[in-house]
C-alpha positions in Angstrom: -47.5 -59.5 -2.6 -49.5 -57.0 -4.8 -46.8 -56.8 -7.6 -48.6 -53.5 -8.2 -47.8 -52.3 -5.3 -44.6 -51.2 -5.0 -43.2 -50.1 -1.8 -39.8 -48.0 -1.5 -37.6 -48.3 1.7 -36.7 -45.9 3.5 -33.0 -45.8 2.3 -34.5 -45.4 -1.2 -36.8 -42.6 -0.4 -33.6 -40.7 1.4 -31.7 -41.6 -2.3 -34.2 -40.3 -4.5 -34.5 -37.4 -2.7 -31.9 -36.4 -2.2 -31.2 -36.9 -6.1 -34.4 -34.9 -6.9 -33.0 -32.1 -4.7 -29.6 -31.8 -7.1 -32.0 -31.8 -10.6 -33.5 -29.1 -9.4 -30.2 -27.4 -7.8 -28.3 -27.7 -10.9 -31.4 -27.5 -13.2 -31.9 -24.0 -11.4 -27.8 -23.2 -11.7 -28.0 -23.8 -15.3 -31.1 -22.3 -16.9 -31.6 -19.5 -14.6 -29.1 -19.0 -12.0 -31.5 -18.0 -9.6 -32.3 -19.2 -5.7 -36.1 -18.5 -6.9 -35.6 -20.8 -9.1 -33.8 -23.4 -6.9 -37.3 -23.1 -4.3 -40.1 -23.0 -7.6 -38.2 -26.2 -9.2 -37.3 -27.5 -5.5 -41.0 -29.7 -5.3 -41.0 -31.3 -8.5 -37.9 -32.7 -7.5 -39.2 -34.1 -4.6 -41.9 -36.3 -6.8 -38.4 -37.5 -8.1 -38.8 -41.0 -6.0 -42.5 -41.2 -7.1 -40.4 -41.4 -10.4 -38.0 -44.3 -8.9 -40.8 -46.2 -7.8 -42.2 -46.6 -10.8 -39.0 -47.8 -12.8 -38.1 -50.7 -9.3 -41.6 -52.0 -10.0 -41.6 -51.3 -14.1 -38.3 -53.7 -13.5 -39.7 -56.3 -11.0 -42.8 -56.7 -13.3 -40.0 -57.4 -16.0 -38.1 -60.2 -13.9 -41.8 -61.0 -12.7 -42.6 -61.8 -16.4 -39.0 -63.4 -17.6 -39.2 -65.9 -14.4 -43.0 -67.0 -15.2 -42.2 -67.7 -18.7 -39.6 -70.5 -17.7 -42.1 -71.8 -14.5 -44.9 -72.6 -17.1 -42.3 -73.8 -19.7 -41.7 -76.6 -16.8 -45.1 -76.7 -15.3 -46.4 -78.1 -18.9 -43.7 -79.8 -19.3 -44.1 -81.2 -16.1 -48.3 -81.8 -16.8 -47.3 -83.9 -20.3 -44.6 -86.3 -18.3 -47.9 -87.1 -16.7 -47.4 -86.1 -13.2 -50.9 -84.3 -11.7 -51.7 -80.9 -11.7 -50.2 -80.5 -7.3 -47.0 -83.2 -7.7 -46.4 -80.5 -11.3 -46.3 -77.5 -9.0 -44.3 -79.5 -6.6 -41.8 -80.2 -9.0 -41.5 -77.3 -11.2 -40.5 -75.7 -7.7 -37.7 -77.8 -7.3 -36.8 -76.9 -11.1 -37.2 -73.7 -10.7 -35.0 -72.7 -7.2 -32.6 -74.1 -9.6 -33.0 -71.8 -12.2 -33.6 -69.1 -10.0 -33.0 -69.4 -5.9 -35.2 -69.7 -3.5 -35.4 -65.7 -3.4 -36.9 -66.1 -7.2 -40.9 -64.7 -7.5 -41.8 -67.5 -9.3 -40.9 -69.8 -7.3 -41.6 -68.3 -3.9 -45.7 -68.0 -5.7 -45.3 -71.0 -6.9 -44.3 -72.3 -3.4 -47.5 -70.8 -2.3 -49.9 -71.9 -4.7 -48.5 -75.7 -3.3 -48.3 -74.8 0.5 -52.1 -74.1 0.1 -52.8 -76.8 -2.4 -52.0 -79.0 0.6 -54.4 -77.2 2.8 -57.1 -78.2 0.0 -57.7 -74.5 -1.6 -58.7 -75.3 -5.5 -55.5 -74.5 -7.6 -57.6 -72.0 -10.0 -58.1 -69.9 -7.5 -54.9 -69.5 -6.3 -53.3 -69.2 -10.2 -56.5 -66.5 -10.7 -55.1 -64.9 -7.3 -52.1 -64.4 -8.8 -53.1 -63.2 -12.0 -54.4 -60.2 -10.1 -52.0 -59.3 -7.8 -48.9 -59.6 -10.9 -50.4 -56.8 -12.8 -49.1 -58.8 -15.7 -51.9 -59.8 -18.8 -50.1 -63.1 -19.8 -50.5 -64.3 -16.2 -54.0 -63.9 -16.0 -55.0 -65.0 -19.5 -53.4 -68.3 -18.3 -54.6 -68.8 -15.0 -58.6 -67.9 -17.2 -57.4 -70.8 -20.1 -56.2 -73.1 -17.0 -59.2 -72.4 -15.3 -60.9 -73.5 -18.7 -58.9 -76.5 -19.4 -59.3 -78.3 -16.0 -63.0 -77.7 -16.4 -63.5 -78.8 -19.6 -61.3 -82.1 -19.0 -59.3 -81.9 -22.4 -55.7 -82.9 -21.6 -54.3 -80.7 -19.6 -50.9 -81.0 -20.7 -50.9 -81.0 -23.8 -53.3 -77.1 -24.0 -51.6 -76.2 -20.8 -47.9 -76.8 -23.9 -49.8 -74.6 -26.2 -50.7 -72.3 -23.8 -46.8 -72.0 -22.5 -45.8 -71.4 -26.5 -47.9 -69.0 -27.2 -47.1 -66.5 -24.4 -43.4 -67.7 -24.5 -43.4 -66.4 -28.2 -44.8 -63.1 -26.7 -42.5 -62.6 -23.9 -39.4 -63.3 -25.9 -41.0 -60.9 -28.7 -41.4 -58.1 -25.4 -38.0 -59.4 -25.1 -36.2 -58.9 -28.3 -37.6 -55.7 -28.2 -35.7 -54.5 -25.0 -32.4 -55.7 -26.3 -32.7 -54.0 -29.9 -33.3 -51.1 -27.7 -30.8 -50.9 -24.9 -28.9 -49.2 -27.3 -30.8 -46.1 -27.7 -31.7 -46.3 -24.0 -29.1 -45.6 -23.1 -27.8 -43.0 -26.5 -31.4 -41.2 -24.7 -30.0 -41.5 -21.2 -26.5 -39.8 -22.4 -28.0 -37.2 -24.4 -30.6 -36.4 -21.4 -26.7 -35.2 -20.0 -25.7 -33.5 -22.8 -27.7 -30.2 -22.4 -26.0 -29.6 -18.9 -22.0 -31.0 -20.0 -22.4 -28.3 -22.8 -23.7 -25.2 -20.3 -21.2 -25.9 -17.1 -17.8 -27.0 -20.0 -18.0 -23.5 -22.0 -19.2 -22.3 -18.0 -15.8 -22.9 -16.6 -14.1 -22.6 -20.4 -15.4 -19.4 -20.6 -16.5 -17.6 -17.7 -19.2 -15.2 -18.2 -19.9 -16.5 -21.5 -23.6 -17.2 -20.3 -24.2 -13.7 -18.2 -26.2 -12.6 -21.0 -29.2 -15.6 -20.9 -29.0 -14.7 -17.0 -29.4 -10.7 -16.2 -31.6 -10.0 -19.7 -35.7 -10.1 -19.7 -35.1 -12.1 -23.0 -32.1 -14.4 -21.9 -34.9 -15.5 -19.4 -37.1 -15.7 -22.1 -35.2 -17.6 -24.1 -34.1 -20.2 -21.1 -37.1 -20.7 -20.1 -37.9 -21.7 -23.8 -35.3 -24.3 -24.2 -36.0 -25.7 -20.4 -39.3 -26.1 -22.2 -38.2 -28.0 -25.3 -35.3 -29.6 -23.3 -38.6 -31.4 -21.1 -41.5 -32.0 -24.0 -38.0 -34.1 -25.7 -37.7 -36.0 -22.8 -41.1 -36.8 -22.8 -41.5 -37.7 -25.4 -37.8 -40.3 -26.1 -39.8 -42.3 -23.3 -43.1 -42.6 -24.5 -41.0 -43.7 -27.7 -38.8 -46.2 -26.3 -41.6 -47.5 -24.5 -42.9 -49.8 -26.8 -45.9 -52.0 -25.8 -46.7 -55.1 -27.5 
């Protein structure tokens, strides 16, 4: 599996397209009350499945990262216990299956490596291939360090234990950041919906209150400026909450 290439199912495509069309209709109604505006926004709404694809890919990478952290911890413990590389991977699969189930991403990857090692494929090449497919810098770094440690003939268990600790600390920082910003992300989602909610509420409570904004040139210019500011604020908030380590 190439983890950087996420493919939406037919159900996900249909759901994303419906949501995109709904957002296009809602935006056209709130800012312009115009069928022509809806037809302009509709192609933009058609890109919503692509945003869904990016979101789903990011979630899968975060899941793989979390499982990989546990995977290298279990693997390094097995190597320190004196197991050979092949047996360490085999034992790790059994322990990880208890944690993440048979369908765990890291379980499937380690199981594949065990199978390929049984066909006399070198573990260094398998890890390097996993690093390329994973799309995660930590996996690539681990595969390179593993390859160098195995070639140098050093104490593989101690080297892997230190490497697992360093990578695990980095991943822990990333998890702490996600946890610390969880409430801010929720606030960002609520604030994103607030302009629509305010306009719809006032329009329901006081019909005709916003008519001047949709029937005059000045009103359309003001609403266009509001839409631009809203879109800019959305993009800025996304960038602020995307903290990389």
